[in-house]
N, C-alpha and C positions, 0 to 999 in steps of 0.2 A: 561658644566654640563651635558645634557645628557647621556652621557657615566658614570658619577657619582651616578647619578640614576635612573636612569634607565625610563624607555620613560612611562612607565602607571603613576608611581609619578611625573614626571614630567607635564601631562596632569592632574591629581590630586591638582597639585600645582596651575595649569594656571585655575582651575574651583576659585579654591578658592583666588587668585589672585581677578579674575574677583567681585566675589562678593563684596570682599573687596573694588575696583573704582569706584564699582556701588552704594558705600553704602555709598563713599567720592565726591560723584554729585552729589549722592542726597541731603546729609544736610551736604554737604561742608568740613566733616568730616570722621572721622571714626570711626562709634559707634559699628560697630558690633565688636562683643568679638568673640573669639574662638570659643567656643560651640554654638554658633550662626550660624555661618557657618557652624560649620558642620551639624550643624541641619538642616538647609539650607540644604546641600548640601544630606544630607543621606534621607530627604524627596526628594526628586527628584530621588536620586537612588530606591527610597520605588514605588516613583507615575512610574517610568519605568518600575518595577517589579510588578505592581500591572497588568500595560499593558499586558507587558508580560504574565502574568502569565496568562491573558482572552485570548488572543492569542494562546498560547496553550493549552489554555483545547476546544475552536474552531478546534484548528488542530487533538488533540484526538475524539471531538465526530465527526471529519467527517472521521477520521482511520476508526473512529468504526464504521460505516454506510457503509463505502466502506468493510470494513473487511465482515459485515451481507452481505452483497450481496453476494462475493467471495464466503462465506462458502454456501449461499442459489444456486449459479448456480454450484458448487462444487455436492453439492446434486442433483441438475437436471440433471448436468452429468451425473452421478452416476445412478442416479434412468433408466436411459437412456438408458444406457448401459447393465444394469441388462434385461430391457424389449426387445433389443436387445438380449441378450443370448439366452434370456426364446425365444421369436420365435425363434431363430436358434434353440434351442432341439427340441421343438415344431415340426417344419421340422424335423429334423433327425428322430425324433418320427417316424413323420406319413409317413417316407419313407420307414423306417422300417417294414412297417406293412401292 
């Protein structure tokens, strides 16, 4: 079956099969409609997506903070270089006097 339908489709089939099996164990018969089975599956996918979205939002905020720190560090390094160059230029000017 795996070669015919593909690995991803087989996984989805197994998830739905487990839902139906759980329903049979719980009610002694399969009372789960196809629509309910898909709704249950989509609910889990939505919940997983919500968790992933929150995780990604957190990562984005961390990266923003990290980027801000990098920008401040770069500005500080540039300021130090300008101060050094200014000091060097002042020393040259005084030596010429």
